[in-house]
Phi, psi and omega in degrees: 000123181291145177265109187288001175271344186270146179234138182245138173248125181207160180276140178271163178300333180277001177096348178278169181247143181234150170249126188222132176289141181300129180090351181280151179271337180239152178288146176279335176204139177240130182229169177276339183239151177296321183298318179294317179293320180295319178299317179296316180299317179295321179296314181293322178294324177296315180297324183266000182059042181244213180236151175244131181242138177243117176263134177281181180298334181277358178089356179271149179289121180266327184205154175207143180231137177253134179239146182088208182282125178286128183293338180229073181292144177290145177276139182199000000 
């Protein structure tokens, strides 16, 4: 089940970068640069108290940020 609070940044087949809410069929924003799409994903994840994921050109997760309450806080 997709978590609608999470946003993904990934490269499209046409070479542009998209910010997309998890489970959505369309991108919420398409940009020419990875940095612009990543900024949008982090902003939307902050607003929704979710997570932002950044996929590199190779499809692997390069970075991720959690906003709001962390589901597994470390004990300390």
